[in-house]
N, C-alpha and C positions, 0 to 999 in steps of 0.2 A: 539800326539796332545795335546797342553797345556790345562789345566783345563778350562780357560776362553773361548777358542774356542769351546770346547765341550759344555759348558754351552750355548753359543750363538746358537749352532746347536740345542740343546734341546729346547730352547725357540722358535726359528724360526719354527722348525718342529711341535712343540705343537700347535702354532697358525694355521699352515697349516692343522693339523689333524682335526681341527674343520670343514673343508670343504671337505677333500678328504683322501683316504686311503694311497696314496703315502706319505703324510705328517706323518700319524700315523706310518708307517713302518720306515721312517727316524728317527722319534722320538725314537722308540724302539732301533734302532741301535745306536743312540747317547747315550741313557741311558746305553746300554750294555758297550760301551766304557768308560763311566763315572764310572760305577761300577768297571770295570777292573782297571782303573787308580786309583780310590779311595782306592782300596785294598792296594796300596803302599803308601798312604798318609792319614792323619787323616781327618775326616769330609767328608760329601757328599754334603750337601746343605749349602751354605752361604746365607747371608742376601739379596744379589743382586738377586741370582737365585730364592730364596724363594719369593721375592716380585713380580718377573715376573710371576711365576707360580700362585701366588695368584690372579693376574689380570685375568688370563685365567679361574681360578676357579670361580671368580665372574661372568664372562660372561656366563659360563655354568649354573650358578644359575639363570640367567635372563631368560626372556621368548623368547629364540631363536627359530626361525622357524626350523622345521625338514623337510628336503626335501627327500622324499622317492625315492630311486633309485633302490631298490630291485624290479624286475619286477613282482614277485609273490605278494608281498604286495601292489605294485602300482595298480595291477589289481582290488583289492577290495577297496583301499583307494581313487582312483580317481573318484569314484562315491559315492554319499550319499545313494544310494539304497542298499538293502540287496544283498550280493554277497558272493561267495565262490570259492576257487580254489581246484581242485581235482587231485590226483595223477593218474597214469595210471590204477591202480586197483580200483579207485573210493574212495580213502581215503581222508578225508578233510584235506588239508594242512593249510589253513587259511580262515578266514571269516571276513566280515566287514559290517558295516551298519545294524547291527542286524541280520546278516545272519543265525546265529545259531537258533534264535527263528523263523525267517521267514520260513526257509526250514526244521526246526525240526532236525538239525544235531548237531554234536559236533566235535570240532577240534581234529584231530588225529584218529577219528573213521570213519568207512565206511559210505558214504552218503546214500546208498540205492537209491531207486527210488520212495518211497512213496509220495514224494513231487511233482512228475511229472505226468501229465495227460497221460493216456494210449496211446492216439493217437499221443503223442509227443515223444514216446520212440524211434521210428525209427530215427528221426532226431538227437536226443540226442546221440544215440549209434554211428551214422555216424560221428559226430564230435569227439567223444572219440576215434574212430578208427583212425581218421586223426592225433590226438594228439599222438597216439602210433606209427605213421609212417605207417599205413596200409590203408589209404584212402585219399580222396581229398575234403571232405566236411568240410571246416574250420570254417563255421559259420552257425547258425540256430536260428530261433525264436521258442520257445516252450511255452507251457502253464503249469503253476504250479498250484497245488491244496493245499490249507492250511488245517489245522486240522478241521476247521469249514466248509470246502467245498468251500470256496471262490476261484475263479480262477483268475490268474494274468498272464501277459506276462513276459517272461524272455529271455535274449539272452544267447547263448552258443557258445563259440569259443575256438579254440585251441591256446595254448600259448607255444612258444618255448623259452627256457632259455639257453643262451650260456654256454657251459661247462657241461650241464646236458644231460644224455644219451637219455632220451625220453621227450616228451612234456607233458603239463598239460592241463586240461580242466577248463575253467572259466565259471561260471554260475552267471549271474547278473540280478536281477529283474529289470524290466522296470517300476516298481511302487515304490513309496516312502512310508516308514513306518511312522505311526503317533506315536510320542513319547509323554510321559506325559508332557515334557517341552513345547510342542506346546500348549497344553491346558492351562498350567500355563501362558505362554506368552500372549495368547489371553485374559485371565482374567486380568492380570496385566496391559497390554498396553491399552486395549479397554474397560475394565469393563464388559466383558461378564459374564453372569451367568453360573453356571454349566450346566444347560439345554441348553443354547446357544452354549457353547463349544462342547457339545455332538452333537448338530445339525451340527456344522461345521465338526466334525470328520466324521459323517455319510455322509455328503455332499461330503467330499473329497474321501470317499471310494465308495459310491454308485452313486453319481452324480445326480440322478433323484429324484425329490420331492416325487412321489408316493412310490418309494422304501424306502425312509427315513420314510415316514408315516407308511408303513407296519412294518418296523423295530421297530418303537416306539409305535405301536399300537394306532396311532393318526389319525385324519383326515388330508387329504392333504392340506386343506385350513388353518388348524392350523399351519402346517409346513411353508406354504408360508408366513403367518403373522410373524412367528418367524424369517424367513430369512430376511424379510424387516427390522425388528428391528436391525438385525445383520448388514445389509448393511449400515444402518444409523450410527451405532456405529463405524464401522471400516472404514467408508467413502469410500465405493466402489459403483459402479453404477449397477452391475449386478452379476449374479451367476458365470459367466465366470471369471470376475475380482476377485471374492472372492476365487474361486478354484485356480486361478493362485497365489494369495497371500499365500494361505494355503500351496501350493507346495513349495514356497520359504521358508516358516517357517519350513516345514518338512526337507528340504534340509539343512538348517542352523542347526537344532537340530541334524541331523545325523552327520554333520561335527564336531560339537562341542563335540560329544561323542568320537571322536578319541583322544586317550591319548598319553602321551609321554613315556609310558611304554609298555611292551608286555603282554597283558592280557592273563592269563592262565585259562583254564577250563579243568577239568579232562577228558581225552579222553576215559576213561573206563565208564564214566557216573555213577560212584558209590561213588564219594567223600563224606565222612562223616566228619563233623566238631565237634570235642570235644572242650570243654572249660576247660582249665587248672584251677588249684586252684586260680590263680590270674586273671581268666577270659580271658586270652589270647587264641586265636584260635589255635588248633592243628588239621591239616587236614590229612586224610589218605584215601586210596582206596585199592582195592584188585583185583586180577585176579586168575584164576584157578578154583579149586573145592571149592564151597562155604563152605562145611563142611569138607574140607580136612585137612591134617596135616599142621599147620601154620608155615610159615617161614617169619621172619621180614626182610624187605629190607630197608637198610639205604643208601641213595644215596650220591654221591658227588656233583660236579657241575651240571652234567647232569644226571637226573634220567632215569631209563630204565622201566618206568611204561607202556608205550604204546607198549607192545609186540605184534607181529603179532598174528592174530587169530590162525594160525597153532601152534605157541608156547604155546598159552593159552590152546589149545586143548590138547597138550602134558601134561601140568600141570594138567588138569582135569583127563586125563587118568592115571596119576601116583598118583592121590589123594592128590595133593599139593595145598595149598592156599598161594599165595605170597601176603603178606600184605605190602603195600607200604606207608611208612610214610613220609610226607613232613616235612623236618627239619625246625626249627625256622628261619624265614626270607625268606624261599623258598616257592613258590606256594602261598597257602592261609594260611600258618602257621605264626603266629606273633612272632617276635623276642623279646628278652628283651635287649634293647640297653645298659643296665647297666651291663650286664654279658658278658663274653667272649663266643664265639660261642661254644667252646667245653663244657663248663659248662652248657650252655643253652641246648645243644644237649643231654648231659648225663641225665639231669633232665627230658627232654622231653621223651626220650626213657623209662626211669624208670617209669615215671608217666603213659605213654601210656600202657606199659605192665601190670601195676597194674590195670588200668581202664578196660582192656579187659580180665583180668584174665589169662594172658600168663605167663608161667613159665616152665623151663626145655625143651625148644624148640630151633630150629635152627635159625640162623640169618645170613644174607648176606649183605656185604657192598661193594660199589664200590669207589675206589680212596679215596678222602678226607673223605668219610663217615666212613672209617675204624677208624678214630681217636675217634669220640664220641662212636662208637659201641664197640671198644676194651676197652676203658676206662670204659664203663658201665659194660662190662664183668668182669673187674678187681674189680670194686667196689661192684658188686652184683654177687658173685661167683656161685650161683645156678640158676641164671636167664636163662642162655643159656646152651644147651647141646653141642653145637658146633657152631663155627663161620667160615664163608668162606669169603675171601676178594679177590676182583679183583683189581689188580694194585699195583705197587711198590711205596712206599712213597719217594718222591724226597729228603727229608731232612735226610734220614737214613744214607747216606754216601756221602762225598764230591765228590767222583768220579762220582757218579750218578748225582749230581747237575750240575757238569761241562759238562756232556754229554747231557744235555737237549738241545732241539732246542732253537734258539736265543730268540724268543718271550717268551717262557715259562721260560727260564733261567732268562731273564731280569725281568719278573714279580715276580719271586720267590726272586730274589736279592733285588728288591725294597721293597717287603713285609718284608724282614728281616731287611733291613738297613734304609729305608726311607718310612715309612707307609703313610706319608702325600702326598708325590709325587706319591706313589703307588695308592692311592685313586683317585688322579687327572687323572692318566693314565687310570684307569678303567672307570671313568666317560666319558673320551674321547672315549674309546672303545665302551661303551654303545651307545653313540651318533652315532658312525659309524655303529653299528649294527642296530639301529633304521632306519637309512637312507638306508643302503645297504643290510639289511636282515641278517638272522642268518648265512649265508655262510661266512660272514666276521669273525664271532667268530669261527665257526667250522673249517675253513681252518687253523686257527692259533692254535686252541686247539689240533688238531690232526696232526700238522706239525711234520714230522719225522717218521710217520707210514703210508707208502704208501697204505696199505690195508684199513686203515680207511679213508684216503683222497679219495680213489676210492669209498668208500661206501657213503660218504656224497653227491656225485654227482649222486647217484642212486635216481630217483624220488620216488621210494617206501620207501626210508629211510628219505625223507624230512618230511613226516608227523610226525613220532616219534621224530626226531631230533628237528624240529621246536617246537613241543610241549615241549620238554625238555628245549629248550632255553627260552621259555615263562615262564616255571616253575622257571628257574634261575633268570630271569629279571622281574618277576611279580611285585616286590616291588622296582624296580630301581636297582642301582648298588651295594647296600649294601650287598646282599647275597654273591656275588662273593668276595667282599673285606673281609668280615668276614670269609669266607671259607679259603681263601689264608693266611690270618693272623693267623688263627688257625694252619695250617700246618707249617707255618714258625716259630712259637714260641712254639710248643709243640713237644715232642719227644717220640716215642713209647716205647723205653727202660725204660722210667720213670715209667711205670705201667705194662708192659707186664709180669714181674715176678710174678705179683699177679693173673694172669689169670690161672684158673684151667682147663677150657674146651679146647678141641683141636681147633687150629686155622689153617686153610688151605688156602694158597695163590694160586690163579690162575694167572699165568704170561705168556703173549704172549712172546715168546723168542726174537722176533725182536723189541719189544717195548723198544726204547731207548738203543738198543744194550746191552742186558742183559749179565752180566759178572759173572765170578766165584765169585768175591768178593761180588757181589750183593746177590747171593744165600747164601753165608756165613753170610752176615749181617742179613738177614732174619732169618736164622736158629739160630743165636746167640740171638735172641729176647727171646727164651725160649724153653724148652724141648718139649712143646706141638705143636710147629710150624712145619708144613710141607709145601713144595713148589712143585707145579706142573707146568711145562711149557706146554702151549697149542699152538700147531702149527696152522697155517692158521687162525690166529685171531689177533685182536688188542684190543684197548680199547672198541670197540663195540662188544665184544665177545658174549653177549647174542643174538645179531642179526646175527652174522657170524657163530656161532657154536651152534645153538639152542638145538640140541639133547644133546650135551655134557653139556650145561648149565643146562638143566632140570635134567639130570642124576646126576650132582653134587649137585643140590638142594635136590634131593631125598636122596643122601648120608647123608645129614644133619639130616634127619628124622629117620635114622636107629638106631638100638640099640647100636651100637658101631661105631660112625662116626670117632673117632680117629684111629681105626684100619684100616678102609677103606682108610682114608687119608694117613696113613703111607705107605700103599701099592701103593699109587699113587705118592708118593714123587719121583721127577725126579732124585734126587741124585746130588752130587756136580760134578760128572763127566760130567753131561749133560750141566752144566752151561758154 
């Protein structure tokens, strides 16, 4: 296909990808052809194509509506009231409308039943059984109890998602929450005093004048007088009209709180924010034994922070503390836009270890996280006693790059040869993920590994994976862009020769059709490198082989991790 025809296909599909997935996939196929054709001719983007892509970029920068098509996200976004979606084992998949505060839960964590009144437990459990395929009670009204003892009504219903093994449970409050914006709007629009806005808030919650008076420690007649002044200011004729108007203001405030990004909250509930020397935030959390042997985890695109309770129990039993650092630009850690991601990451790791007094301990990295972690090990020879890495770097050898699935190969090629076009493609991908949900990203990120594709459709995996997607997209598309550009333009051989501690690679043998030359390329990085193939696992190894994962982490804390790793080396014959 001539260059201009490919360009027209790219432009056409890019416009279509603003509204549907078919257009996005057509665009990726066209870019793949463009990259293959451009390998035989100079230049990738001319002025005509650049101008067309710039127009799409401008539109993305405008205030375009986001139409949520993901049924799980839609369940919480189509109502302004507090809501949450639970997996079959009761883990919080997502929340909306202030659901975390309202129900006292966290995304990715178990919801428990503390928020549920005891006599509603039977109806709630019946709906959950139906969602799991073992009942026929698809809907119920229950009563919830807040921390201060206030009771509210909520609906509970079963949600079936096409392609997922089992159903989900949706819990949505039938009440609206009062946000600070409502008080501010009443004050600005109608000139209400602080005392009058507080009366409005209590009226919305309690409805009855005597109850408001009791709450404020005032006479009922005083409250009635204040209400009359409020009626006059906001120009309503009765308490019913005022409550109706307050409900509309609360609904508007809740809807306005919906963002164009995927808000991340630590599912472990332990996130700590450090402030770096330049005052930027650096977030971390941990799991396992609080006073156990420390192991630093440096993530790639998707973090494995939200480990199942059974895995966390194994860590506690082995006396291991997995310290999970959010890299700059990810989660709630601030990036330095003036620095490359790898330099920002190395500085963050070194400063973090110094602040926590960590030295001579083990570290683990997944996929692109291996770049900043191993470079840190090279620059600070005595910081780590051993390093373990999950995942093969696609830029280590050309045969590996060519063997990647189409979507991954195309993104990698654009990152290497056309970073401006690459960023536009990622912005389009984020839009599709916001509309269609994390499955859009996950199905493409794990394309080519059937064991991982099967895992992402397991409802129990949705909680940790969606939490990981929020961690990646919490600050928009920039984290993914910086991560991929880091891999595209940095090469492990440039610094591996300076690493003194043992480096052990865990590689699923079916991941991208692992070859003999792949094994040899890893071994050639340095004499301290060992390679272990792990069957029955993919990129989601910590979830698929939890016992092995914990055992390998324990190896890092031993007296001679290099000797243990050498004994586990699969050898070239196995490749």
